[in-house]
gemmi code that builds the backbone of each chain (N, CA, C; Angstrom):
import gemmi

chains = {
    "A": [
        ("MET", (-9.792, -17.955, 9.820), (-9.727, -17.244, 8.273), (-8.241, -17.469, 7.942)),
        ("GLU", (-8.244, -18.218, 6.709), (-6.943, -18.330, 6.381), (-6.484, -17.161, 5.250)),
        ("ALA", (-5.338, -16.296, 5.660), (-5.192, -15.246, 4.777), (-3.610, -15.366, 4.564)),
        ("LEU", (-3.196, -14.928, 3.150), (-2.007, -14.922, 2.745), (-1.078, -13.617, 3.283)),
        ("GLY", (-1.869, -12.456, 3.443), (-1.043, -11.030, 3.804), (-1.853, -10.564, 4.927)),
        ("LEU", (-1.032, -9.432, 5.566), (-1.831, -8.511, 6.443), (-1.371, -7.276, 6.011)),
        ("HIS", (-2.240, -6.437, 5.837), (-2.058, -4.937, 5.642), (-2.403, -3.969, 6.720)),
        ("VAL", (-1.498, -3.458, 7.368), (-1.684, -2.742, 8.307), (-1.627, -1.285, 7.839)),
        ("LEU", (-2.591, -0.550, 8.110), (-3.025, 1.009, 7.756), (-2.735, 1.960, 8.913)),
        ("MET", (-1.796, 2.724, 8.764), (-1.371, 3.381, 9.788), (-1.772, 4.824, 9.670)),
        ("GLU", (-2.278, 5.755, 10.512), (-2.590, 7.290, 10.594), (-1.741, 7.867, 11.629)),
        ("PHE", (-1.291, 8.947, 11.090), (-0.334, 9.973, 11.816), (-1.068, 11.053, 11.938)),
        ("HIS", (-1.656, 11.999, 12.793), (-2.143, 13.091, 12.737), (-1.476, 14.098, 13.886)),
        ("LYS", (-1.666, 15.226, 13.466), (-0.730, 16.223, 14.296), (0.767, 15.916, 14.501)),
        ("CYS", (1.255, 16.032, 13.484), (2.686, 15.724, 13.255), (3.218, 17.587, 12.808)),
        ("PRO", (4.401, 17.769, 13.116), (5.000, 18.789, 12.879), (5.249, 19.038, 11.338)),
        ("PHE", (5.028, 20.072, 10.535), (5.074, 20.507, 9.251), (6.913, 20.079, 8.766)),
        ("GLU", (7.529, 20.415, 9.436), (9.169, 20.170, 9.180), (9.284, 18.817, 9.073)),
        ("ILE", (8.950, 17.851, 9.872), (9.023, 16.513, 9.950), (8.464, 15.642, 8.734)),
        ("LEU", (7.270, 16.405, 8.373), (6.613, 15.499, 7.342), (7.048, 16.140, 6.035)),
        ("ASN", (8.097, 16.863, 5.862), (8.482, 17.620, 4.485), (9.935, 17.229, 4.343)),
        ("ASN", (10.551, 16.498, 5.486), (12.134, 16.293, 5.490), (12.232, 15.040, 4.852)),
        ("LEU", (12.591, 14.675, 3.565), (12.528, 13.438, 2.784), (13.597, 12.516, 3.478)),
        ("LYS", (14.788, 13.326, 3.462), (16.100, 12.427, 4.202), (15.540, 11.807, 5.625)),
        ("ALA", (15.360, 12.603, 6.226), (14.876, 12.282, 7.690), (13.444, 11.063, 7.555)),
        ("LEU", (12.701, 11.057, 6.975), (11.563, 10.232, 6.576), (12.203, 9.048, 5.896)),
        ("GLU", (13.127, 9.148, 4.966), (13.444, 7.876, 4.655), (14.522, 7.158, 5.601)),
        ("LEU", (14.989, 7.632, 6.428), (15.866, 7.116, 7.416), (14.840, 6.264, 8.566)),
        ("THR", (13.931, 7.281, 8.631), (13.060, 6.891, 9.911), (12.106, 5.572, 9.257)),
        ("MET", (11.691, 5.587, 7.937), (10.966, 4.506, 7.357), (11.998, 3.205, 7.366)),
        ("ASN", (13.268, 3.610, 7.243), (14.050, 2.340, 7.166), (14.336, 1.539, 8.531)),
        ("ASP", (14.332, 2.755, 9.438), (14.525, 2.134, 10.924), (13.238, 1.722, 11.235)),
        ("ALA", (12.053, 1.938, 10.733), (10.873, 1.157, 11.087), (10.734, -0.124, 10.359)),
        ("ALA", (11.168, -0.544, 9.207), (11.173, -1.541, 8.577), (12.549, -2.310, 9.278)),
        ("LYS", (13.273, -2.138, 9.785), (14.377, -2.736, 10.520), (13.688, -3.460, 11.603)),
        ("ALA", (13.110, -2.413, 12.458), (12.496, -2.573, 13.873), (11.540, -3.790, 13.672)),
        ("SER", (10.846, -3.665, 12.564), (9.684, -4.654, 12.378), (10.409, -6.082, 11.834)),
        ("LYS", (11.711, -6.116, 11.569), (12.319, -7.219, 10.996), (12.115, -7.440, 9.624)),
        ("ALA", (11.857, -6.467, 8.916), (11.346, -6.772, 7.338), (12.906, -6.553, 6.780)),
        ("THR", (12.900, -7.251, 5.597), (14.192, -7.614, 4.781), (14.017, -6.499, 3.725)),
        ("ILE", (14.892, -5.231, 3.680), (14.851, -4.060, 2.709), (15.380, -4.618, 1.543)),
        ("ILE", (14.534, -4.608, 0.278), (14.947, -4.704, -0.999), (15.682, -3.548, -1.718)),
        ("LYS", (14.573, -2.322, -1.840), (14.780, -1.023, -2.076), (13.803, 0.028, -1.583)),
        ("SER", (14.425, 1.166, -1.590), (13.700, 2.081, -1.135), (13.568, 3.270, -2.026)),
        ("VAL", (12.476, 3.731, -2.294), (12.190, 4.957, -3.084), (11.577, 6.043, -2.493)),
        ("PHE", (12.208, 7.323, -2.495), (11.540, 8.259, -1.803), (11.595, 9.432, -3.110)),
        ("HIS", (10.407, 10.296, -2.726), (9.991, 11.256, -3.746), (9.472, 12.729, -2.921)),
        ("GLN", (10.196, 13.747, -3.287), (9.682, 15.329, -2.642), (8.591, 15.812, -3.724)),
        ("PHE", (7.696, 16.306, -3.020), (6.912, 17.144, -3.968), (6.911, 18.602, -3.562)),
        ("SER", (6.371, 19.228, -4.767), (6.341, 20.426, -4.485), (4.953, 21.167, -4.484)),
        ("PRO", (4.485, 22.103, -3.557), (5.297, 22.800, -2.740), (5.572, 22.028, -1.587)),
        ("GLN", (4.872, 20.761, -1.128), (5.328, 20.202, 0.025), (4.670, 18.676, -0.092)),
        ("GLY", (5.189, 17.857, 0.706), (4.786, 16.505, 0.882), (5.860, 15.572, 0.474)),
        ("VAL", (6.231, 14.272, 1.147), (6.862, 13.311, 0.475), (6.037, 11.955, 0.293)),
        ("THR", (6.534, 11.217, -0.658), (5.712, 9.930, -0.748), (7.248, 9.004, -0.901)),
        ("GLY", (7.131, 7.911, -0.011), (8.057, 6.794, -0.090), (7.688, 5.666, -0.010)),
        ("VAL", (8.299, 4.649, -0.505), (7.932, 3.147, -0.618), (9.187, 2.490, -0.474)),
        ("ILE", (9.238, 1.581, 0.408), (10.285, 0.424, 0.866), (9.603, -1.000, 0.061)),
        ("VAL", (10.317, -1.482, -0.691), (9.839, -2.755, -1.193), (10.697, -3.768, -0.168)),
        ("VAL", (10.151, -4.514, 0.376), (10.717, -5.509, 1.277), (10.218, -6.972, 0.893)),
        ("ALA", (11.146, -7.828, 1.462), (11.086, -9.243, 0.808), (9.523, -9.839, 1.517)),
        ("GLU", (9.105, -9.287, 2.406), (7.809, -9.520, 2.828), (6.648, -8.847, 2.278)),
        ("SER", (6.913, -7.761, 1.367), (5.804, -7.077, 0.358), (6.134, -5.709, 0.272)),
        ("HIS", (5.714, -4.511, 1.072), (5.872, -3.333, 0.963), (5.451, -2.179, 2.060)),
        ("ILE", (6.181, -1.234, 2.137), (5.958, -0.189, 3.381), (5.836, 0.985, 2.867)),
        ("ALA", (4.864, 1.739, 2.904), (4.762, 3.065, 2.076), (4.568, 4.244, 3.104)),
        ("ILE", (4.862, 5.405, 2.632), (4.531, 6.423, 3.576), (4.054, 7.789, 2.389)),
        ("HIS", (3.065, 8.526, 3.029), (2.715, 9.582, 2.185), (2.551, 10.692, 3.113)),
        ("THR", (2.873, 11.779, 2.983), (2.725, 13.177, 3.822), (2.221, 14.137, 3.409)),
        ("TRP", (1.380, 14.619, 4.275), (0.417, 15.983, 3.676), (1.080, 17.081, 5.052)),
        ("PRO", (2.223, 17.683, 4.854), (2.551, 18.398, 5.902), (1.729, 19.574, 6.336)),
        ("GLU", (1.081, 20.315, 5.220), (0.240, 20.944, 5.453), (-1.256, 20.934, 6.439)),
        ("HIS", (-1.376, 19.601, 6.484), (-2.533, 19.088, 7.247), (-1.851, 18.235, 8.710)),
        ("GLY", (-0.463, 18.233, 8.493), (-0.102, 17.749, 9.886), (-0.241, 15.893, 9.799)),
        ("TYR", (-0.351, 15.453, 8.368), (-0.921, 14.081, 8.549), (0.080, 13.072, 7.765)),
        ("ALA", (0.275, 12.055, 8.206), (0.919, 11.089, 7.275), (0.283, 9.671, 7.493)),
        ("ALA", (0.281, 9.128, 6.230), (-0.399, 7.754, 6.072), (0.669, 6.730, 5.927)),
        ("VAL", (0.777, 5.643, 6.694), (1.776, 4.657, 6.374), (1.079, 3.304, 6.330)),
        ("ASP", (1.614, 2.720, 5.280), (0.942, 1.281, 5.147), (1.962, 0.290, 5.270)),
        ("PHE", (1.855, -0.902, 6.113), (2.916, -2.296, 6.248), (2.160, -3.252, 5.378)),
        ("PHE", (2.455, -3.815, 4.312), (1.658, -5.017, 3.657), (2.707, -5.959, 4.079)),
        ("THR", (2.440, -7.318, 4.803), (3.550, -8.130, 4.844), (3.109, -9.588, 4.932)),
        ("CYS", (3.342, -10.324, 4.188), (3.258, -11.879, 3.942), (3.831, -12.821, 5.197)),
        ("ASN", (4.285, -11.856, 5.984), (4.816, -12.624, 7.347), (3.869, -12.236, 8.395)),
        ("MET", (3.238, -13.051, 9.080), (2.386, -12.606, 9.956), (2.992, -12.331, 11.359)),
        ("ASP", (4.244, -12.811, 11.394), (5.096, -12.584, 12.629), (5.703, -11.289, 12.609)),
        ("MET", (5.828, -10.571, 11.540), (6.342, -9.209, 11.543), (5.862, -8.315, 12.554)),
        ("ASP", (7.046, -7.823, 13.066), (6.384, -6.978, 14.485), (6.226, -5.550, 13.998)),
        ("TYR", (5.238, -5.316, 13.330), (4.370, -3.920, 12.749), (4.260, -3.016, 14.161)),
        ("LYS", (4.260, -3.685, 15.270), (3.621, -2.513, 16.363), (5.112, -2.005, 16.783)),
        ("LYS", (6.160, -2.733, 16.847), (7.480, -1.955, 17.141), (7.558, -0.652, 15.930)),
        ("ALA", (7.346, -1.150, 14.510), (7.628, -0.018, 13.785), (6.439, 1.158, 14.241)),
        ("TYR", (5.248, 0.983, 14.375), (4.209, 1.770, 14.588), (4.759, 2.635, 15.476)),
        ("TYR", (5.254, 2.258, 16.906), (5.654, 3.125, 17.848), (6.852, 3.918, 17.753)),
        ("LEU", (7.846, 3.330, 16.686), (8.936, 4.235, 16.401), (8.198, 5.230, 15.489)),
        ("LEU", (7.320, 5.054, 14.491), (7.002, 6.287, 13.763), (6.294, 7.189, 14.769)),
        ("VAL", (5.209, 6.711, 15.714), (4.699, 7.730, 16.290), (5.820, 8.511, 16.957)),
        ("HIS", (6.973, 7.914, 17.498), (7.793, 8.678, 18.373), (8.494, 9.473, 17.221)),
        ("ASN", (9.042, 9.203, 16.212), (9.922, 9.563, 15.171), (9.158, 11.105, 14.716)),
        ("LEU", (7.789, 10.845, 14.329), (6.896, 11.830, 13.484), (6.475, 12.759, 14.349)),
        ("LYS", (6.604, 12.675, 15.579), (5.921, 13.302, 16.982), (4.551, 13.540, 16.480)),
        ("SER", (3.838, 12.313, 16.302), (2.394, 12.420, 16.119), (1.471, 12.599, 17.508)),
        ("LYS", (0.695, 13.305, 17.571), (-0.004, 13.420, 18.890), (-1.339, 12.674, 18.821)),
        ("VAL", (-1.953, 12.466, 17.379), (-3.085, 11.471, 17.461), (-2.699, 10.524, 16.216)),
        ("TYR", (-2.934, 9.101, 16.778), (-2.447, 8.204, 15.725), (-3.245, 7.068, 16.002)),
        ("THR", (-3.492, 6.186, 14.926), (-4.346, 5.040, 15.151), (-3.887, 3.805, 13.929)),
        ("TYR", (-4.181, 2.934, 14.229), (-3.974, 1.913, 12.950), (-5.278, 0.964, 13.048)),
        ("ARG", (-5.189, 0.137, 11.611), (-5.970, -0.860, 11.429), (-5.401, -1.983, 10.743)),
        ("SER", (-5.626, -3.288, 11.082), (-5.086, -4.193, 10.172), (-6.190, -5.010, 9.128)),
        ("ILE", (-5.809, -5.227, 8.057), (-6.946, -5.917, 7.150), (-5.987, -7.097, 6.735)),
        ("LYS", (-6.931, -8.319, 6.786), (-6.273, -9.559, 6.084), (-6.304, -9.620, 4.717)),
        ("ARG", (-5.394, -9.939, 4.098), (-5.644, -9.840, 2.426), (-5.079, -11.227, 2.105)),
        ("GLY", (-5.981, -11.857, 0.887), (-5.915, -12.994, 0.292), (-6.472, -14.039, 1.177)),
        ("ASN", (-7.875, -13.833, 1.357), (-8.611, -14.949, 2.081), (-8.729, -15.796, 1.286)),
        ("LEU", (-8.124, -17.253, 1.343), (-8.058, -18.423, 0.678), (-9.756, -18.829, 0.330)),
        ("GLN", (-10.469, -18.475, 1.535), (-11.922, -19.021, 1.637), (-12.603, -18.449, 0.127)),
        ("TYR", (-12.149, -17.546, -0.556), (-12.868, -17.031, -1.549), (-12.456, -17.719, -3.042)),
        ("LYS", (-10.911, -18.347, -2.875), (-10.834, -19.085, -4.211), (-11.449, -19.761, -4.823)),
        ("ASP", (-12.664, -20.513, -4.427), (-13.019, -21.400, -5.039), (-14.704, -20.901, -5.365)),
        ("VAL", (-15.097, -19.507, -4.751), (-16.299, -19.243, -5.062), (-16.664, -19.135, -6.462)),
        ("GLY", (-15.831, -19.084, -7.618), (-16.054, -19.206, -8.777), (-16.944, -18.182, -9.402)),
        ("TYR", (-17.119, -16.943, -8.704), (-17.949, -16.082, -9.717), (-17.412, -14.709, -8.918)),
        ("GLU", (-17.773, -13.610, -9.639), (-17.388, -12.137, -9.290), (-17.914, -11.780, -8.079)),
        ("LEU", (-17.203, -11.310, -7.099), (-17.723, -11.015, -5.782), (-18.145, -9.554, -6.058)),
        ("SER", (-17.546, -8.764, -6.675), (-17.965, -7.210, -6.457), (-17.795, -6.856, -8.041)),
        ("LYS", (-18.626, -5.515, -8.447), (-18.421, -5.279, -9.824), (-18.640, -3.616, -9.604)),
        ("ASN", (-18.961, -3.258, -8.510), (-18.909, -1.820, -8.477), (-17.972, -1.214, -7.504)),
    ],
    "B": [
        ("MET", (-17.705, 12.798, 5.288), (-16.176, 12.868, 5.862), (-15.318, 13.424, 4.795)),
        ("GLU", (-14.549, 14.176, 5.374), (-13.272, 14.781, 4.854), (-11.979, 14.152, 4.866)),
        ("ALA", (-11.604, 13.487, 3.555), (-10.343, 12.696, 3.797), (-9.465, 13.034, 2.497)),
        ("LEU", (-8.156, 13.060, 2.975), (-7.002, 13.242, 1.921), (-6.823, 12.383, 1.034)),
        ("GLY", (-7.113, 11.059, 1.375), (-6.585, 10.039, 0.365), (-7.687, 9.040, 0.143)),
        ("LEU", (-7.636, 8.183, -0.930), (-8.352, 6.966, -1.222), (-7.585, 5.874, -1.287)),
        ("HIS", (-7.936, 4.456, -0.547), (-6.962, 3.558, -0.668), (-7.919, 2.149, -1.069)),
        ("VAL", (-7.635, 1.982, -2.385), (-8.324, 0.874, -2.697), (-7.555, -0.516, -2.674)),
        ("LEU", (-8.012, -1.423, -2.048), (-7.510, -2.974, -1.824), (-8.213, -3.494, -2.818)),
        ("MET", (-7.452, -4.234, -3.577), (-8.058, -5.322, -4.631), (-7.495, -6.438, -4.471)),
        ("GLU", (-8.553, -7.636, -4.699), (-8.196, -8.915, -4.511), (-8.463, -9.640, -5.954)),
        ("PHE", (-7.372, -10.284, -6.267), (-7.793, -11.327, -7.674), (-7.310, -12.654, -7.368)),
        ("HIS", (-8.285, -13.490, -7.441), (-8.295, -14.787, -7.095), (-8.301, -15.577, -8.553)),
        ("LYS", (-7.981, -16.969, -8.409), (-8.079, -17.893, -9.448), (-7.457, -17.239, -10.758)),
        ("CYS", (-6.294, -16.810, -10.525), (-5.352, -16.330, -12.137), (-4.592, -17.418, -12.393)),
        ("PRO", (-4.159, -17.577, -13.557), (-3.057, -18.767, -13.755), (-1.650, -18.561, -13.350)),
        ("PHE", (-1.182, -19.421, -12.852), (0.686, -19.287, -12.406), (1.299, -18.513, -12.966)),
        ("GLU", (1.452, -18.954, -14.416), (2.141, -18.167, -15.172), (2.068, -16.685, -15.463)),
        ("ILE", (0.806, -16.327, -14.925), (0.747, -14.830, -15.373), (1.418, -13.956, -14.296)),
        ("LEU", (1.025, -14.744, -12.994), (1.462, -14.362, -11.643), (2.898, -14.617, -11.344)),
        ("ASN", (3.680, -15.081, -12.095), (5.095, -15.423, -12.090), (5.970, -14.604, -12.978)),
        ("ASN", (5.346, -13.632, -13.998), (5.949, -13.244, -14.954), (6.272, -11.783, -14.684)),
        ("LEU", (7.521, -11.575, -14.333), (7.797, -10.223, -13.659), (7.535, -8.927, -14.989)),
        ("LYS", (8.018, -9.268, -16.168), (7.914, -8.260, -17.122), (6.724, -8.203, -17.525)),
        ("ALA", (5.867, -9.265, -17.729), (4.486, -8.745, -18.181), (3.497, -8.223, -17.131)),
        ("LEU", (3.907, -8.330, -15.717), (3.058, -7.732, -14.685), (3.844, -6.386, -14.460)),
        ("GLU", (4.751, -5.951, -14.832), (5.235, -4.552, -14.700), (4.623, -3.961, -15.805)),
        ("LEU", (4.338, -4.111, -17.105), (3.907, -3.816, -18.029), (2.269, -3.683, -18.053)),
        ("THR", (1.850, -4.768, -17.327), (0.148, -4.637, -16.955), (-0.103, -3.487, -15.867)),
        ("MET", (0.933, -3.511, -14.924), (0.568, -2.587, -13.838), (0.871, -1.023, -14.472)),
        ("ASN", (1.870, -0.936, -15.208), (2.172, 0.264, -15.768), (0.750, 0.729, -16.565)),
        ("ASP", (0.334, -0.137, -17.386), (-0.764, 0.283, -18.111), (-2.014, 0.447, -17.276)),
        ("ALA", (-2.301, -0.252, -16.218), (-3.283, 0.140, -15.022), (-3.034, 1.386, -14.600)),
        ("ALA", (-1.885, 1.739, -14.449), (-1.708, 3.281, -13.859), (-2.102, 4.277, -14.775)),
        ("LYS", (-1.846, 4.096, -16.292), (-2.001, 5.059, -17.133), (-3.459, 4.886, -17.419)),
        ("ALA", (-4.178, 3.912, -17.415), (-5.607, 3.731, -17.662), (-6.456, 4.600, -16.291)),
        ("SER", (-5.727, 4.785, -15.030), (-6.450, 5.393, -14.139), (-6.079, 6.938, -14.279)),
        ("LYS", (-5.230, 7.402, -15.250), (-4.661, 8.785, -15.360), (-3.909, 9.007, -14.269)),
        ("ALA", (-2.895, 7.787, -13.597), (-2.009, 8.118, -12.777), (-0.524, 8.722, -13.487)),
        ("THR", (0.257, 9.816, -12.611), (1.588, 10.143, -13.167), (2.477, 9.111, -12.653)),
        ("ILE", (3.207, 8.558, -13.289), (4.304, 7.498, -12.994), (5.391, 8.048, -12.609)),
        ("ILE", (6.017, 7.970, -11.784), (7.316, 8.497, -11.289), (8.115, 7.435, -11.159)),
        ("LYS", (7.942, 6.517, -10.771), (9.156, 5.267, -10.517), (8.364, 3.888, -10.454)),
        ("SER", (9.081, 3.287, -11.151), (8.508, 1.560, -11.261), (9.549, 0.484, -10.668)),
        ("VAL", (9.304, -0.154, -9.615), (10.231, -1.047, -9.155), (9.571, -2.591, -8.917)),
        ("PHE", (9.989, -3.529, -9.757), (9.556, -4.867, -9.559), (10.978, -5.909, -9.029)),
        ("HIS", (10.276, -6.958, -8.334), (11.149, -7.891, -7.606), (10.712, -9.219, -7.981)),
        ("GLN", (11.196, -10.197, -8.411), (11.213, -11.723, -8.710), (11.426, -12.559, -7.496)),
        ("PHE", (10.599, -13.143, -6.758), (10.972, -13.953, -5.716), (11.108, -15.475, -6.210)),
        ("SER", (12.079, -16.125, -5.275), (12.172, -17.544, -5.588), (11.579, -18.328, -4.281)),
        ("PRO", (10.955, -19.391, -4.834), (10.846, -20.155, -6.134), (9.624, -19.467, -6.817)),
        ("GLN", (9.097, -18.699, -6.326), (8.024, -17.919, -7.137), (7.420, -16.586, -6.589)),
        ("GLY", (6.653, -15.830, -7.084), (6.201, -14.536, -6.497), (6.924, -13.379, -7.197)),
        ("VAL", (5.808, -12.415, -7.299), (6.408, -11.091, -7.668), (5.805, -9.995, -6.725)),
        ("THR", (6.679, -8.915, -6.549), (6.232, -7.820, -5.652), (6.698, -6.536, -6.746)),
        ("GLY", (5.536, -5.649, -7.060), (5.859, -4.460, -7.865), (5.159, -3.105, -7.068)),
        ("VAL", (5.981, -2.049, -7.034), (5.499, -1.035, -6.575), (5.695, 0.386, -7.642)),
        ("ILE", (4.552, 1.102, -7.776), (4.649, 2.229, -8.980), (4.723, 3.359, -7.874)),
        ("VAL", (5.510, 4.098, -7.850), (5.410, 5.370, -7.112), (4.703, 6.339, -8.175)),
        ("VAL", (3.522, 6.886, -7.706), (3.003, 7.863, -8.807), (2.885, 9.182, -8.021)),
        ("ALA", (2.543, 10.175, -8.824), (2.591, 11.553, -8.332), (1.344, 11.733, -7.374)),
        ("GLU", (0.215, 10.649, -7.500), (-0.981, 10.718, -6.658), (-0.687, 9.817, -5.289)),
        ("SER", (0.337, 8.989, -5.389), (0.570, 8.190, -4.163), (1.426, 6.968, -4.461)),
        ("HIS", (0.706, 5.743, -4.496), (1.281, 4.702, -4.873), (0.506, 3.393, -5.580)),
        ("ILE", (1.077, 2.600, -6.150), (0.266, 1.408, -6.773), (0.997, 0.102, -6.603)),
        ("ALA", (0.326, -0.858, -5.815), (1.286, -2.089, -5.502), (0.867, -3.351, -5.979)),
        ("ILE", (1.483, -4.324, -6.299), (1.108, -5.648, -6.548), (2.128, -6.646, -5.755)),
        ("HIS", (1.373, -7.645, -5.233), (2.014, -8.939, -4.740), (1.634, -10.223, -5.229)),
        ("THR", (1.928, -11.232, -5.795), (1.506, -12.027, -6.021), (1.682, -13.509, -5.517)),
        ("TRP", (1.052, -14.588, -5.227), (1.125, -15.554, -4.843), (0.956, -16.938, -5.972)),
        ("PRO", (1.780, -16.877, -6.965), (1.206, -17.922, -8.207), (0.893, -19.140, -7.512)),
        ("GLU", (1.369, -19.689, -6.683), (1.249, -21.159, -6.006), (-0.455, -21.001, -5.486)),
        ("HIS", (-0.981, -19.825, -5.156), (-2.328, -19.865, -4.901), (-3.212, -19.327, -5.752)),
        ("GLY", (-2.547, -18.795, -7.011), (-3.611, -18.037, -7.760), (-3.880, -16.808, -7.389)),
        ("TYR", (-3.488, -16.175, -6.437), (-3.810, -14.879, -5.859), (-2.832, -13.532, -6.422)),
        ("ALA", (-3.455, -12.593, -6.323), (-2.720, -11.393, -6.526), (-3.530, -10.218, -5.653)),
        ("ALA", (-2.608, -9.491, -4.830), (-3.252, -8.268, -4.026), (-2.694, -7.076, -4.759)),
        ("VAL", (-3.477, -6.260, -4.921), (-3.065, -4.930, -5.576), (-3.691, -3.990, -4.594)),
        ("ASP", (-2.924, -2.793, -4.544), (-3.771, -1.573, -3.910), (-3.159, -0.276, -4.677)),
        ("PHE", (-4.266, 0.534, -4.794), (-4.143, 1.860, -5.439), (-4.191, 2.864, -4.121)),
        ("PHE", (-3.342, 3.726, -3.888), (-3.317, 4.771, -2.989), (-3.494, 6.096, -3.671)),
        ("THR", (-4.330, 6.692, -3.689), (-4.370, 7.881, -4.343), (-4.837, 9.146, -3.258)),
        ("CYS", (-4.106, 10.501, -3.797), (-4.743, 11.744, -3.201), (-5.737, 12.442, -4.127)),
        ("ASN", (-6.066, 11.554, -5.499), (-6.891, 12.591, -6.131), (-8.209, 11.529, -6.424)),
        ("MET", (-9.103, 12.170, -5.682), (-10.189, 11.334, -5.686), (-10.940, 10.868, -7.034)),
        ("ASP", (-10.551, 11.667, -8.049), (-10.976, 11.629, -9.394), (-10.332, 10.639, -10.264)),
        ("MET", (-9.157, 9.982, -9.670), (-8.261, 8.903, -10.323), (-9.406, 7.770, -10.669)),
        ("ASP", (-9.476, 7.305, -11.761), (-10.138, 6.261, -12.277), (-9.493, 4.924, -12.098)),
        ("TYR", (-9.671, 4.473, -11.042), (-9.059, 3.213, -10.281), (-10.131, 2.156, -11.004)),
        ("LYS", (-11.284, 2.404, -11.372), (-12.220, 1.197, -11.764), (-11.768, 0.679, -13.236)),
        ("LYS", (-11.234, 1.764, -14.053), (-10.613, 1.524, -15.551), (-9.459, 0.528, -14.743)),
        ("ALA", (-8.606, 0.871, -14.296), (-7.489, 0.127, -13.833), (-7.958, -1.173, -13.347)),
        ("TYR", (-9.042, -1.513, -12.652), (-9.409, -2.713, -11.892), (-9.581, -3.623, -13.034)),
        ("TYR", (-10.822, -3.169, -13.963), (-11.093, -3.857, -14.837), (-9.993, -4.478, -15.891)),
        ("LEU", (-9.162, -3.414, -16.161), (-7.883, -3.857, -17.010), (-6.966, -5.114, -16.305)),
        ("LEU", (-6.891, -4.759, -15.008), (-6.189, -6.088, -14.079), (-6.988, -7.211, -14.175)),
        ("VAL", (-8.314, -7.246, -13.889), (-9.310, -8.556, -14.148), (-8.790, -9.276, -15.424)),
        ("HIS", (-8.835, -8.663, -16.506), (-8.751, -9.014, -17.907), (-7.212, -9.462, -17.912)),
        ("ASN", (-6.393, -8.635, -17.763), (-4.741, -9.202, -17.974), (-4.429, -10.258, -16.909)),
        ("LEU", (-4.954, -10.390, -15.663), (-4.478, -11.477, -14.782), (-5.323, -12.535, -14.939)),
        ("LYS", (-6.427, -12.309, -16.064), (-7.173, -13.747, -16.048), (-7.924, -14.121, -15.101)),
        ("SER", (-8.273, -13.088, -13.867), (-8.916, -13.451, -12.698), (-10.223, -13.967, -12.667)),
        ("LYS", (-10.717, -15.082, -11.958), (-12.289, -15.763, -12.347), (-12.771, -15.315, -10.821)),
        ("VAL", (-12.040, -14.919, -9.804), (-12.739, -14.198, -8.980), (-12.188, -12.992, -8.384)),
        ("TYR", (-12.886, -12.002, -8.210), (-12.204, -10.665, -8.014), (-13.303, -9.967, -7.229)),
        ("THR", (-12.261, -8.911, -6.476), (-13.423, -7.994, -5.469), (-12.270, -6.824, -5.000)),
        ("TYR", (-13.061, -5.731, -4.685), (-12.153, -4.517, -4.116), (-12.932, -3.944, -3.156)),
        ("ARG", (-12.133, -3.179, -2.319), (-12.984, -2.363, -1.142), (-12.183, -1.079, -1.059)),
        ("SER", (-12.943, 0.146, -0.945), (-11.903, 1.137, -0.903), (-12.119, 1.815, 0.667)),
        ("ILE", (-11.010, 2.406, 1.056), (-10.927, 2.853, 2.304), (-10.508, 4.300, 2.401)),
        ("LYS", (-11.333, 5.362, 2.871), (-10.623, 6.435, 3.093), (-9.632, 6.855, 4.053)),
        ("ARG", (-8.589, 7.561, 3.710), (-7.255, 7.899, 4.499), (-7.320, 9.154, 4.801)),
        ("GLY", (-6.802, 9.641, 6.126), (-6.381, 10.856, 6.289), (-7.763, 11.629, 6.646)),
        ("ASN", (-8.537, 11.006, 7.556), (-9.849, 11.685, 8.034), (-9.676, 12.977, 8.508)),
        ("LEU", (-9.981, 14.037, 8.226), (-9.314, 15.254, 9.044), (-10.400, 15.561, 10.358)),
        ("GLN", (-11.438, 14.557, 10.522), (-12.265, 15.145, 11.513), (-11.422, 14.510, 12.899)),
        ("TYR", (-10.447, 13.729, 12.601), (-9.713, 13.135, 13.845), (-8.379, 14.322, 14.181)),
        ("LYS", (-8.293, 15.005, 13.486), (-7.020, 15.821, 13.713), (-6.954, 16.743, 14.960)),
        ("ASP", (-7.975, 16.934, 15.371), (-8.066, 17.817, 16.683), (-8.372, 17.069, 17.962)),
        ("VAL", (-8.654, 15.864, 17.603), (-9.108, 14.873, 18.952), (-8.015, 15.210, 20.104)),
        ("GLY", (-6.811, 15.040, 19.738), (-5.985, 15.413, 20.591), (-5.762, 14.303, 21.574)),
        ("TYR", (-5.877, 13.249, 21.460), (-5.368, 12.047, 22.188), (-5.102, 10.715, 21.287)),
        ("GLU", (-4.711, 9.915, 21.970), (-4.502, 8.840, 21.114), (-5.518, 7.894, 21.029)),
        ("LEU", (-5.769, 7.126, 19.718), (-7.052, 7.002, 19.348), (-7.061, 5.199, 19.533)),
        ("SER", (-5.801, 4.811, 19.432), (-5.574, 3.297, 19.532), (-4.096, 2.989, 19.974)),
        ("LYS", (-4.173, 1.899, 20.952), (-2.523, 1.562, 21.399), (-2.400, 0.293, 21.188)),
        ("ASN", (-3.537, -0.587, 20.684), (-2.978, -2.038, 20.576), (-3.306, -2.281, 18.991)),
    ],
}
model = gemmi.Model(1)
for chain_id, residues in chains.items():
    chain = gemmi.Chain(chain_id)
    for i, (resn, *xyz) in enumerate(residues, 1):
        res = gemmi.Residue()
        res.name, res.seqid = resn, gemmi.SeqId(i, " ")
        for name, pos in zip(("N", "CA", "C"), xyz):
            atom = gemmi.Atom()
            atom.name, atom.element = name, gemmi.Element(name[0])
            atom.pos, atom.b_iso = gemmi.Position(*pos), 0.0
            res.add_atom(atom)
        chain.add_residue(res)
    model.add_chain(chain)
structure = gemmi.Structure()
structure.add_model(model)
structure.setup_entities()
């Protein structure tokens, strides 16, 4: 299958509340993860929610890297979207497992922009 | 299944080159899509690539909305990540179909943060 992008959805459970609610530490960790994967950082935007939770997005030359945390559930969702199939997202993944101190973690990767659809010429889905 | 977030991955094929390479129009369309879905916009970051292509991320109170375009392939990838299951992403989807003038489009939605995993207590995936 010829695809233009790879979207890696990572799930980190059983992380300490304090880590998932610390904007500055999360921004540093996510930037380190971006660098570990050899992504080229363009801009980093992080936001602290009240009473808890952090959202952060790093726009990279290869697409984007995002994190959303639910400290009250010990859960963080991370996604890596890249147009560079050689980007080393596994290095970023294990760096995140370590820094988020996650005890239960997983990921799945989804190909985006499957060019076999481009000539289908009708709507693939309406609902 | 109890999930904390919903991640909707949208694919838009057969879009005109000019539309997918127009940063200002795409930023307007994506902000309109965010409003149509009733998301609360926090920050919008868009970037033009050379020789073509646009990446844009809107950080919203409900998580994030992102677009990456490949004008040379007539393709745009959009994702809506929301922690509000009532967010009306379908309104945003049809607004995007219309504004991007896509002739072949589809989406899939993926639940994120499945709390049934939180007590598994072991690593779910290593590869």
